[in-house]
N, CA, C and O of each residue as an XYZ file, in Angstrom:
828
protein
N       0.837     -1.194      0.000
C       0.000      0.000      0.000
C       0.872      1.244      0.000
O       0.580      2.200     -0.718
N       1.901      1.248      0.767
C       2.831      2.379      0.840
C       3.563      2.553     -0.466
O       3.818      3.672     -0.910
N       3.902      1.419     -1.084
C       4.599      1.492     -2.372
C       3.707      2.107     -3.423
O       4.207      2.811     -4.301
N       2.478      1.885     -3.378
C       1.546      2.466     -4.351
C       1.401      3.962     -4.153
O       1.285      4.728     -5.110
N       1.412      4.357     -2.898
C       1.286      5.817     -2.613
C       2.485      6.571     -3.146
O       2.297      7.631     -3.744
N       3.710      6.093     -2.969
C       4.924      6.742     -3.456
C       4.915      6.849     -4.970
O       5.303      7.872     -5.536
N       4.479      5.811     -5.603
C       4.454      5.823     -7.064
C       3.478      6.874     -7.565
O       3.742      7.580     -8.538
N       2.346      6.962     -6.878
C       1.334      7.952     -7.287
C       1.869      9.372     -7.120
O       1.664     10.215     -7.993
N       2.562      9.651     -5.990
C       3.125     10.993     -5.752
C       4.199     11.322     -6.775
O       4.289     12.463     -7.229
N       5.014     10.343     -7.145
C       6.063     10.557     -8.120
C       5.470     10.935     -9.469
O       5.987     11.813    -10.160
N       4.419     10.290     -9.826
C       3.749     10.604    -11.083
C       3.185     12.023    -11.069
O       3.247     12.740    -12.067
N       2.630     12.417     -9.911
C       2.047     13.770     -9.822
C       3.131     14.864     -9.929
O       2.917     15.910    -10.542
N       4.282     14.596     -9.325
C       5.383     15.575     -9.408
C       5.826     15.738    -10.844
O       6.040     16.859    -11.306
N       5.966     14.630    -11.557
C       6.357     14.711    -12.953
C       5.317     15.444    -13.772
O       5.641     16.251    -14.643
N       4.036     15.142    -13.472
C       2.978     15.840    -14.201
C       3.025     17.342    -13.940
O       2.809     18.153    -14.841
N       3.315     17.698    -12.672
C       3.403     19.128    -12.347
C       4.568     19.773    -13.061
O       4.474     20.910    -13.523
N       5.687     19.032    -13.153
C       6.837     19.550    -13.876
C       6.535     19.707    -15.356
O       6.948     20.681    -15.985
N       5.830     18.766    -15.892
C       5.451     18.870    -17.297
C       4.529     20.055    -17.523
O       4.640     20.772    -18.518
N       3.618     20.244    -16.579
C       2.690     21.381    -16.697
C       3.432     22.726    -16.634
O       3.081     23.644    -17.375
N       4.473     22.868    -15.748
C       5.229     24.121    -15.608
C       6.050     24.390    -16.852
O       6.109     25.516    -17.345
N       6.694     23.322    -17.359
C       7.532     23.521    -18.534
C       6.711     23.889    -19.754
O       7.225     24.501    -20.690
N       5.569     23.556    -19.750
C       4.720     23.869    -20.886
C       3.861     25.091    -20.667
O       3.043     25.419    -21.527
N       4.019     25.801    -19.510
C       3.207     26.985    -19.201
C       3.776     28.196    -19.933
O       4.909     28.569    -19.631
N       3.089     28.831    -20.859
C       3.608     30.003    -21.597
C       3.774     31.207    -20.689
O       4.637     32.044    -20.957
N       3.012     31.331    -19.656
C       3.130     32.495    -18.743
C       4.437     32.454    -17.945
O       4.993     33.499    -17.606
N       4.928     31.240    -17.644
C       6.174     31.115    -16.902
C       7.344     31.674    -17.712
O       8.193     32.362    -17.145
N       7.417     31.409    -18.995
C       8.480     31.936    -19.861
C       8.391     33.456    -19.949
O       9.405     34.154    -19.946
N       7.177     33.946    -20.025
C       6.994     35.406    -20.106
C       7.468     36.091    -18.828
O       8.104     37.144    -18.869
N       7.140     35.465    -17.678
C       7.587     36.049    -16.417
C       9.107     36.009    -16.315
O       9.714     36.925    -15.760
N       9.724     34.964    -16.842
C      11.179     34.842    -16.812
C      11.836     35.929    -17.671
O      12.820     36.545    -17.263
N      11.282     36.151    -18.851
C      11.810     37.192    -19.722
C      11.617     38.585    -19.101
O      12.486     39.451    -19.205
N      10.481     38.777    -18.465
C      10.218     40.061    -17.822
C      11.214     40.318    -16.699
O      11.663     41.450    -16.516
N      11.558     39.297    -15.958
C      12.533     39.427    -14.876
C      13.908     39.768    -15.424
O      14.600     40.632    -14.886
N      14.310     39.083    -16.506
C      15.614     39.361    -17.116
C      15.656     40.781    -17.687
O      16.687     41.451    -17.622
N      14.559     41.224    -18.234
C      14.494     42.590    -18.765
C      14.639     43.623    -17.659
O      15.348     44.619    -17.802
N      13.951     43.361    -16.549
C      14.074     44.283    -15.424
C      15.486     44.266    -14.861
O      16.004     45.292    -14.420
N      16.105     43.086    -14.882
C      17.470     42.989    -14.391
C      18.428     43.792    -15.268
O      19.289     44.514    -14.764
N      18.267     43.656    -16.600
C      19.100     44.434    -17.524
C      18.860     45.933    -17.358
O      19.797     46.730    -17.394
N      17.606     46.301    -17.177
C      17.274     47.704    -16.995
C      17.909     48.247    -15.709
O      18.425     49.363    -15.675
N      17.856     47.436    -14.668
C      18.461     47.853    -13.405
C      19.974     48.008    -13.554
O      20.566     48.948    -13.025
N      20.593     47.068    -14.284
C      22.025     47.156    -14.520
C      22.378     48.405    -15.332
O      23.374     49.072    -15.052
N      21.560     48.713    -16.333
C      21.786     49.915    -17.133
C      21.666     51.177    -16.284
O      22.447     52.119    -16.416
N      20.658     51.163    -15.405
C      20.489     52.306    -14.515
C      21.685     52.463    -13.578
O      22.143     53.571    -13.297
N      22.178     51.310    -13.102
C      23.361     51.360    -12.251
C      24.567     51.914    -13.012
O      25.325     52.733    -12.491
N      24.730     51.446    -14.268
C      25.822     51.944    -15.081
C      25.664     53.443    -15.344
O      26.641     54.191    -15.319
N      24.429     53.869    -15.595
C      24.168     55.292    -15.818
C      24.486     56.107    -14.567
O      25.103     57.169    -14.643
N      24.058     55.597    -13.427
C      24.344     56.277    -12.170
C      25.844     56.333    -11.907
O      26.350     57.334    -11.398
N      26.564     55.251    -12.254
C      28.005     55.227    -12.067
C      28.680     56.263    -12.951
O      29.585     56.972    -12.510
N      28.224     56.351    -14.236
C      28.782     57.352    -15.138
C      28.474     58.764    -14.647
O      29.324     59.651    -14.715
N      27.262     58.963    -14.157
C      26.897     60.270    -13.617
C      27.751     60.617    -12.392
O      28.191     61.753    -12.214
N      27.967     59.609    -11.565
C      28.804     59.826    -10.384
C      30.224     60.207    -10.782
O      30.811     61.132    -10.220
N      30.775     59.473    -11.771
C      32.116     59.797    -12.244
C      32.167     61.196    -12.847
O      33.132     61.933    -12.646
N      31.111     61.557    -13.595
C      31.054     62.879    -14.202
C      30.995     63.972    -13.136
O      31.652     65.007    -13.249
N      30.199     63.723    -12.107
C      30.090     64.690    -11.015
C      31.426     64.832    -10.274
O      31.823     65.939     -9.909
N      32.106     63.721    -10.059
C      33.410     63.774     -9.403
C      34.417     64.543    -10.253
O      35.224     65.309     -9.726
N      34.369     64.338    -11.570
C      35.244     65.071    -12.470
C      34.945     66.568    -12.422
O      35.853     67.397    -12.372
N      33.653     66.895    -12.438
C      33.267     68.301    -12.343
C      33.722     68.915    -11.026
O      34.161     70.065    -10.985
N      33.614     68.138     -9.949
C      34.051     68.629     -8.643
C      35.552     68.898     -8.641
O      36.011     69.909     -8.109
N      36.321     67.973     -9.248
C      37.770     68.178     -9.327
C      38.110     69.416    -10.147
O      38.981     70.204     -9.779
N      37.399     69.573    -11.277
C      37.635     70.748    -12.098
C      37.268     72.025    -11.355
O      37.975     73.028    -11.454
N      36.173     71.993    -10.617
C      35.749     73.161     -9.854
C      36.751     73.474     -8.738
O      37.074     74.636     -8.490
N      37.237     72.426     -8.072
C      38.259     72.644     -7.037
C      39.514     73.254     -7.638
O      40.121     74.147     -7.048
N      39.904     72.769     -8.822
C      41.086     73.310     -9.475
C      40.878     74.773     -9.864
O      41.775     75.599     -9.697
N      39.688     75.089    -10.384
C      39.372     76.468    -10.745
C      39.362     77.374     -9.516
O      39.849     78.503     -9.569
N      38.811     76.883     -8.421
C      38.790     77.675     -7.191
C      40.207     77.938     -6.681
O      40.522     79.038     -6.227
N      41.057     76.911     -6.763
C      42.453     77.090     -6.338
C      43.167     78.108     -7.217
O      43.910     78.960     -6.728
N      42.927     78.005     -8.537
C      43.537     78.961     -9.450
C      43.010     80.369     -9.206
O      43.759     81.343     -9.287
N      41.714     80.472     -8.907
C      41.126     81.782     -8.632
C      41.730     82.393     -7.374
O      42.041     83.583     -7.345
N      41.897     81.574     -6.330
C      42.497     82.074     -5.085
C      43.946     82.509     -5.321
O      44.389     83.532     -4.800
N      44.682     81.713     -6.120
C      46.053     82.103     -6.438
C      46.080     83.416     -7.215
O      46.931     84.273     -6.972
N      45.139     83.568     -8.156
C      45.071     84.803     -8.927
C      44.766     85.998     -8.036
O      45.397     87.048     -8.152
N      43.787     85.827     -7.138
C      43.423     86.927     -6.243
C      44.612     87.314     -5.373
O      44.881     88.496     -5.162
N      45.326     86.296     -4.867
C      46.497     86.577     -4.046
C      47.567     87.318     -4.849
O      48.150     88.290     -4.368
N      47.822     86.854     -6.073
C      48.808     87.526     -6.926
C      48.336     88.918     -7.318
O      49.128     89.857     -7.396
N      47.032     89.038     -7.563
C      46.478     90.335     -7.926
C      46.689     91.356     -6.813
O      47.097     92.490     -7.061
N      46.406     90.934     -5.582
C      46.583     91.836     -4.442
C      48.053     92.201     -4.285
O      48.391     93.361     -4.046
N      48.926     91.203     -4.419
C      50.361     91.446     -4.225
C      50.915     92.405     -5.266
O      51.588     93.377     -4.923
N      50.630     92.131     -6.557
C      51.181     92.997     -7.600
C      50.525     94.366     -7.576
O      51.165     95.360     -7.916
N      49.252     94.436     -7.178
C      48.576     95.735     -7.082
C      49.230     96.593     -6.005
O      49.441     97.789     -6.201
N      49.549     95.979     -4.869
C      50.210     96.728     -3.803
C      51.592     97.200     -4.238
O      51.989     98.333     -3.966
N      52.321     96.313     -4.919
C      53.656     96.695     -5.374
C      53.587     97.811     -6.411
O      54.370     98.760     -6.366
N      52.637     97.689     -7.352
C      52.501     98.723     -8.375
C      52.047    100.040     -7.761
O      52.538    101.107     -8.129
N      51.102     99.959     -6.819
C      50.611    101.182     -6.176
C      51.732    101.892     -5.429
O      51.874    103.112     -5.511
N      52.529    101.110     -4.698
C      53.657    101.704     -3.972
C      54.659    102.319     -4.930
O      55.184    103.404     -4.680
N      54.926    101.618     -6.039
C      55.883    102.130     -7.016
C      55.358    103.394     -7.691
O      56.108    104.346     -7.905
N      54.068    103.401     -8.027
C      53.490    104.586     -8.659
C      53.595    105.792     -7.736
O      53.942    106.889     -8.171
N      53.290    105.579     -6.452
C      53.397    106.675     -5.485
C      54.841    107.169     -5.377
O      55.093    108.374     -5.349
N      55.784    106.224     -5.318
C      57.201    106.604     -5.219
C      57.661    107.330     -6.481
O      58.392    108.318     -6.409
N      57.228    106.833     -7.631
C      57.612    107.472     -8.896
C      57.025    108.872     -8.991
O      57.703    109.807     -9.418
N      55.755    109.017     -8.590
C      55.141    110.348     -8.607
C      55.922    111.322     -7.723
O      56.175    112.463     -8.108
N      56.295    110.851     -6.538
C      57.064    111.705     -5.643
C      58.437    112.034     -6.237
O      58.921    113.162     -6.137
N      59.051    111.022     -6.857
C      60.359    111.238     -7.466
C      60.265    112.206     -8.644
O      61.114    113.083     -8.806
N      59.223    112.037     -9.465
C      59.039    112.929    -10.605
C      58.780    114.364    -10.152
O      59.273    115.314    -10.759
N      58.002    114.510     -9.078
C      57.747    115.846     -8.553
C      59.046    116.502     -8.110
O      59.299    117.667     -8.416
N      59.871    115.744     -7.385
C      61.144    116.290     -6.927
C      62.073    116.591     -8.100
O      62.790    117.592     -8.098
N      62.050    115.692     -9.126
C      62.884    115.928    -10.297
C      62.441    117.179    -11.053
O      63.269    117.985    -11.477
N      61.122    117.330    -11.217
C      60.626    118.524    -11.906
C      60.996    119.781    -11.138
O      61.401    120.787    -11.722
N      60.848    119.708     -9.801
C      61.206    120.870     -8.987
C      62.686    121.180     -9.112
O      63.084    122.340     -9.220
N      63.504    120.120     -9.097
C      64.949    120.334     -9.220
C      65.299    120.863    -10.603
O      66.185    121.707    -10.743
N      64.603    120.366    -11.628
C      64.855    120.864    -12.979
C      64.473    122.335    -13.101
O      65.185    123.120    -13.727
N      63.343    122.701    -12.498
C      62.949    124.110    -12.524
C      63.980    124.982    -11.817
O      64.344    126.053    -12.303
N      64.447    124.506    -10.656
C      65.465    125.258     -9.924
C      66.763    125.349    -10.728
O      67.421    126.389    -10.747
N      67.124    124.241    -11.395
C      68.326    124.258    -12.228
C      68.190    125.236    -13.384
O      69.130    125.961    -13.712
N      67.017    125.251    -13.998
C      66.795    126.171    -15.104
C      66.911    127.622    -14.641
O      67.496    128.459    -15.329
N      66.349    127.908    -13.471
C      66.477    129.259    -12.926
C      67.940    129.591    -12.627
O      68.408    130.692    -12.916
N      68.663    128.612    -12.038
C      70.080    128.832    -11.752
C      70.860    129.058    -13.042
O      71.732    129.924    -13.105
N      70.545    128.281    -14.062
C      71.249    128.444    -15.340
C      70.996    129.825    -15.936
O      71.925    130.492    -16.391
N      69.738    130.247    -15.930
C      69.431    131.570    -16.480
C      70.155    132.666    -15.712
O      70.679    133.612    -16.300
N      70.178    132.527    -14.388
C      70.872    133.524    -13.568
C      72.369    133.509    -13.846
O      72.979    134.566    -14.010
N      72.968    132.317    -13.899
C      74.403    132.209    -14.159
C      74.740    132.755    -15.547
O      75.730    133.464    -15.724
N      73.904    132.415    -16.521
C      74.164    132.884    -17.886
C      74.104    134.406    -17.952
O      74.909    135.037    -18.638
N      73.144    134.994    -17.234
C      73.043    136.455    -17.224
C      74.267    137.079    -16.561
O      74.824    138.052    -17.070
N      74.687    136.520    -15.426
C      75.885    137.031    -14.764
C      77.103    136.867    -15.662
O      77.928    137.773    -15.775
N      77.212    135.702    -16.302
C      78.363    135.446    -17.161
C      78.422    136.440    -18.310
O      79.489    136.953    -18.648
N      77.265    136.707    -18.906
C      77.239    137.662    -20.026
C      77.678    139.050    -19.568
O      78.424    139.730    -20.273
N      77.214    139.475    -18.385
C      77.609    140.802    -17.893
C      79.099    140.856    -17.537
O      79.789    141.834    -17.827
N      79.581    139.764    -16.892
C      80.985    139.760    -16.473
C      81.921    139.722    -17.678
O      82.957    140.387    -17.682
N      81.554    138.937    -18.711
C      82.423    138.839    -19.887
C      82.500    140.158    -20.658
O      83.444    140.393    -21.413
N      81.502    141.011    -20.459
C      81.523    142.312    -21.142
C      82.442    143.321    -20.439
O      82.755    144.378    -20.986
N      82.861    142.980    -19.236
C      83.735    143.896    -18.504
C      85.127    143.901    -19.135
O      85.745    142.848    -19.291
N      85.604    145.054    -19.486
C      86.925    145.192    -20.086
C      87.682    146.291    -19.342
O      87.667    147.453    -19.749
N      88.338    145.914    -18.256
C      89.042    146.935    -17.436
C      90.058    147.749    -18.224
O      90.279    148.920    -17.915
N      90.674    147.154    -19.229
C      91.699    147.867    -19.991
C      91.103    149.033    -20.771
O      91.804    149.990    -21.102
N      89.831    148.949    -21.058
C      89.226    150.015    -21.845
C      88.488    151.052    -21.027
O      87.887    151.966    -21.592
N      88.519    150.932    -19.704
C      87.812    151.916    -18.880
C      88.585    153.251    -18.869
O      89.812    153.265    -18.779
N      87.863    154.344    -18.960
C      88.534    155.641    -18.890
C      89.131    155.876    -17.505
O      88.597    155.406    -16.500
N      90.220    156.592    -17.463
C      90.876    156.835    -16.180
C      90.013    157.683    -15.258
O      90.026    157.496    -14.042
N      89.262    158.616    -15.836
C      88.467    159.501    -15.002
C      87.301    158.784    -14.334
O      86.800    159.243    -13.308
N      86.861    157.656    -14.909
C      85.750    156.910    -14.307
C      86.174    155.526    -13.820
O      85.341    154.648    -13.594
N      87.478    155.352    -13.666
C      87.983    154.034    -13.271
C      87.453    153.614    -11.906
O      87.098    152.452    -11.706
N      87.399    154.550    -10.972
C      86.908    154.210     -9.633
C      85.447    153.739     -9.682
O      85.091    152.745     -9.050
N      84.628    154.439    -10.414
C      83.206    154.066    -10.523
C      83.050    152.715    -11.208
O      82.271    151.866    -10.776
N      83.812    152.534    -12.292
C      83.715    151.264    -13.020
C      84.164    150.088    -12.149
O      83.575    149.008    -12.185
N      85.213    150.324    -11.373
C      85.699    149.251    -10.498
C      84.668    148.906     -9.424
O      84.451    147.732     -9.125
N      84.044    149.912     -8.854
C      83.006    149.636     -7.847
C      81.836    148.869     -8.458
O      81.321    147.914     -7.878
N      81.439    149.313     -9.635
C      80.325    148.629    -10.304
C      80.694    147.185    -10.653
O      79.897    146.272    -10.439
N      81.871    146.983    -11.177
C      82.313    145.635    -11.558
C      82.466    144.746    -10.329
O      82.099    143.571    -10.332
N      83.030    145.356     -9.261
C      83.181    144.581     -8.035
C      81.819    144.141     -7.489
O      81.676    143.012     -7.019
N      80.823    145.025     -7.549
C      79.478    144.662     -7.105
C      78.882    143.546     -7.954
O      78.206    142.660     -7.430
N      79.124    143.581     -9.244
C      78.636    142.526    -10.140
C      79.262    141.178     -9.783
O      78.578    140.155     -9.760
N      80.566    141.187     -9.507
C      81.230    139.931     -9.141
C      80.711    139.390     -7.808
O      80.492    138.188     -7.660
N      80.517    140.287     -6.844
C      79.995    139.848     -5.548
C      78.590    139.258     -5.671
O      78.272    138.246     -5.047
N      77.774    139.895     -6.468
C      76.423    139.390     -6.660
C      76.444    138.017     -7.336
O      75.694    137.119     -6.952
N      77.292    137.863     -8.325
C      77.417    136.569     -9.008
C      77.917    135.500     -8.052
O      77.441    134.365     -8.063
N      78.891    135.880     -7.219
C      79.433    134.919     -6.257
C      78.368    134.493     -5.244
O      78.254    133.312     -4.915
N      77.600    135.451     -4.757
C      76.562    135.133     -3.781
C      75.524    134.173     -4.368
O      75.134    133.203     -3.718
N      75.084    134.443     -5.583
C      74.099    133.561     -6.205
C      74.693    132.186     -6.500
O      74.008    131.170     -6.383
N      75.957    132.159     -6.879
C      76.594    130.862     -7.135
C      76.665    130.026     -5.856
O      76.313    128.846     -5.858
N      77.122    130.643     -4.767
C      77.223    129.915     -3.501
C      75.841    129.533     -2.975
O      75.674    128.470     -2.377
N      74.864    130.389     -3.194
C      73.503    130.053     -2.782
C      72.984    128.840     -3.550
O      72.327    127.970     -2.979
N      73.284    128.789     -4.849
C      72.877    127.638     -5.657
C      73.599    126.373     -5.204
O      72.995    125.303     -5.143
N      74.887    126.490     -4.887
C      75.639    125.330     -4.402
C      75.022    124.780     -3.123
O      74.876    123.568     -2.962
N      74.660    125.688     -2.212
C      74.052    125.248     -0.962
C      72.690    124.604     -1.211
O      72.332    123.622     -0.560
N      71.936    125.162     -2.157
C      70.593    124.638     -2.444
C      70.657    123.241     -3.040
O      69.851    122.378     -2.692
N      71.604    123.016     -3.933
C      71.696    121.724     -4.625
C      72.700    120.775     -3.975
O      73.023    119.734     -4.547
N      73.197    121.121     -2.788
C      74.242    120.308     -2.160
C      73.782    118.882     -1.897
O      74.569    117.946     -2.034
N      72.516    118.702     -1.519
C      72.026    117.351     -1.230
C      71.271    116.712     -2.369
O      70.665    115.655     -2.195
N      71.297    117.341     -3.548
C      70.544    116.819     -4.687
C      71.366    115.970     -5.619
O      72.546    115.714     -5.378
N      70.728    115.535     -6.691
C      71.389    114.661     -7.655
C      72.370    115.428     -8.546
O      73.311    114.847     -9.087
N      72.144    116.729     -8.691
C      72.926    117.511     -9.646
C      73.972    118.377     -8.972
O      74.438    119.352     -9.560
N      74.346    118.039     -7.753
C      75.316    118.879     -7.048
C      76.665    118.903     -7.767
O      77.431    119.854     -7.613
N      76.962    117.859     -8.552
C      78.248    117.803     -9.236
C      78.411    118.853    -10.318
O      79.539    119.149    -10.712
N      77.309    119.432    -10.818
C      77.435    120.419    -11.891
C      78.007    121.727    -11.378
O      78.370    122.599    -12.168
N      78.092    121.871    -10.062
C      78.643    123.093     -9.485
C      80.099    122.904     -9.047
O      80.596    123.646     -8.199
N      80.760    121.937     -9.610
C      82.162    121.722     -9.285
C      82.348    120.909     -8.032
O      83.271    121.161     -7.258
N      81.455    119.901     -7.810
C      81.548    119.031     -6.637
C      81.591    119.821     -5.338
O      82.574    119.740     -4.601
N      80.539    120.585     -5.044
C      80.536    121.354     -3.796
C      80.537    120.435     -2.597
O      80.060    119.302     -2.663
N      81.083    120.938     -1.487
C      81.127    120.125     -0.278
C      79.810    120.213      0.460
O      78.841    120.759     -0.068
N      79.755    119.678      1.690
C      78.509    119.620      2.441
C      77.966    120.990      2.771
O      76.768    121.130      3.017
N      78.816    122.012      2.784
C      78.372    123.365      3.100
C      77.830    124.094      1.886
O      77.443    125.260      1.963
N      77.809    123.384      0.751
C      77.267    123.995     -0.438
C      78.270    124.762     -1.258
O      77.910    125.308     -2.300
N      79.549    124.828     -0.821
C      80.571    125.534     -1.557
C      81.456    124.538     -2.272
O      81.579    123.396     -1.831
N      82.074    124.946     -3.365
C      82.920    124.021     -4.118
C      84.080    123.535     -3.284
O      84.582    124.245     -2.412
N      84.502    122.306     -3.566
C      85.628    121.744     -2.838
C      86.884    122.529     -3.148
O      87.067    123.065     -4.241
N      87.755    122.575     -2.127
C      88.983    123.321     -2.294
C      89.030    124.510     -1.357
O      90.008    125.257     -1.340
N      87.956    124.688     -0.565
C      87.970    125.700      0.473
C      87.481    127.037     -0.012
O      86.424    127.499      0.419
N      88.234    127.686     -0.915
C      87.910    129.052     -1.275
C      86.930    129.129     -2.432
O      86.064    130.004     -2.448
N      87.051    128.234     -3.394
C      86.108    128.168     -4.490
C      86.060    129.448     -5.291
O      87.079    129.994     -5.715
N      84.820    129.911     -5.483
C      84.597    131.072     -6.325
C      85.253    132.327     -5.730
O      85.773    133.169     -6.461
N      85.220    132.437     -4.405
C      85.843    133.594     -3.753
C      87.335    133.628     -4.031
O      87.909    134.699     -4.225
N      87.969    132.452     -4.049
C      89.406    132.403     -4.309
C      89.713    132.904     -5.709
O      90.699    133.611     -5.919
N      88.868    132.537     -6.673
C      89.088    133.005     -8.033
C      88.956    134.523     -8.128
O      89.713    135.180     -8.843
N      87.986    135.069     -7.397
C      87.803    136.523     -7.428
C      89.010    137.223     -6.818
O      89.529    138.194     -7.369
N      89.450    136.707     -5.657
C      90.605    137.308     -5.000
C      91.855    137.191     -5.874
O      92.676    138.108     -5.929
N      91.985    136.068     -6.546
C      93.135    135.902     -7.434
C      93.077    136.902     -8.579
O      94.104    137.445     -8.985
N      91.878    137.146     -9.099
C      91.732    138.121    -10.182
C      92.094    139.517     -9.724
O      92.765    140.256    -10.444
N      91.649    139.888     -8.517
C      91.991    141.213     -8.003
C      93.485    141.329     -7.713
O      94.096    142.373     -7.943
N      94.056    140.254     -7.213
C      95.498    140.292     -6.948
C      96.275    140.453     -8.249
O      97.288    141.151     -8.294
N      95.797    139.807     -9.300
C      96.463    139.917    -10.592
C      96.356    141.339    -11.153
O      97.298    141.836    -11.770
N      95.222    141.984    -10.941
C      94.999    143.325    -11.483
C      95.335    144.431    -10.480
O      95.098    145.606    -10.760
N      95.882    144.073     -9.315
C      96.157    145.070     -8.287
C      97.097    146.181     -8.759
O      96.816    147.351     -8.499
N      98.202    145.862     -9.444
C      99.064    146.967     -9.921
C      98.335    147.925    -10.836
O      98.531    149.138    -10.758
N      97.509    147.395    -11.688
C      96.756    148.263    -12.601
C      95.808    149.158    -11.822
O      95.660    150.344    -12.119
N      95.161    148.559    -10.806
C      94.234    149.339     -9.997
C      94.941    150.475     -9.271
O      94.427    151.590     -9.185
N      96.130    150.175     -8.749
C      96.889    151.199     -8.019
C      97.269    152.350     -8.955
O      97.109    153.522     -8.616
N      97.772    151.993    -10.131
C      98.161    153.027    -11.089
C      96.959    153.847    -11.532
O      97.038    155.066    -11.689
N      95.837    153.144    -11.731
C      94.648    153.863    -12.150
C      94.154    154.813    -11.088
O      93.757    155.939    -11.387
N      94.176    154.358     -9.839
C      93.751    155.216     -8.740
C      94.648    156.427     -8.605
O      94.179    157.544     -8.387
N      95.946    156.192     -8.739
C      96.912    157.309     -8.640
C      96.661    158.303     -9.757
O      96.681    159.512     -9.528
N      96.424    157.809    -10.962
C      96.164    158.731    -12.071
C      94.896    159.526    -11.836
O      94.823    160.713    -12.152
N      93.887    158.850    -11.271
C      92.635    159.560    -11.003
C      92.838    160.661     -9.973
O      92.272    161.747    -10.097
N      93.650    160.379     -8.953
C      93.923    161.386     -7.919
C      94.648    162.591     -8.516
O      94.361    163.743     -8.189
N      95.603    162.282     -9.408
C      96.354    163.374    -10.045
C      95.439    164.270    -10.846
O      95.555    165.495    -10.816
N      94.502    163.625    -11.583
C      93.562    164.394    -12.398
C      92.670    165.260    -11.544
O      92.362    166.393    -11.914
N      92.244    164.732    -10.387
C      91.356    165.488     -9.523
C      92.076    166.659     -8.877
O      91.470    167.696     -8.606
N      93.352    166.495     -8.635
C      94.115    167.561     -7.973
C      94.483    168.678     -8.917
O      94.817    169.774     -8.468
N      94.435    168.441    -10.177
C      94.806    169.477    -11.132
C      93.758    170.583    -11.161
O      93.899    171.548    -11.912
C-alpha cells in the first residue's frame, strides 16, 4: 500500500513539472525578470557614469577655485607693489621737476651774470671813471658769487650737485675758497693796474 502511494506521488510531481515547462506564462515572467534585471544594470551603469562625471566636475571646480584664489592673491600682491611704485615714482618725478625748474632758474641767472661779467673790459675803462667802473664791476662779481654759492648750498644734497664743481657739504665748491678764491686771485692779478689807475685819477682830480 505504501509502495503504491509513493508511485502515485512521483507521477504527480512529474505531471506538475510537465505542466510548468509547458506553461507560456512562466516563460513570459522569466523574460520580464531578465528585462528588469538588464534595466536595473543599465540604470546602475548610468548612475556610475553620472557619479564619475560629477566627481570630475568637482575636481575641475576645485582646481578652478584654487587657481582663482592664487590669482586673487597675486592680484593683491602685484597691485600693492605697483601702487607703492606709482606713489614713489610720482614723488620722485615731482622732486625731479622741482629740481629741474630750480636748475633752469640757476642756469638763467648764471648765464646772465656770465654775459655781464664777460663784457667787462678793465683795460678800456677811462681813467676819469675808473673808480666808478671798479666799484660797479666789483658789485657785479659779488652778486654773481653770492648767487653761485647760494645755488651750491641749495643743490648740495641733490642729484645735480656735481654740476657746481663738486661742492662740499656746506654747499661751496671743494677746495675751500672756491669762487671767492678766483675773485681774489683776479683782483690780486689786477692790483698793480688798480693802483696806477687810482693814482692817475687822484692826479687828475688835484689838477
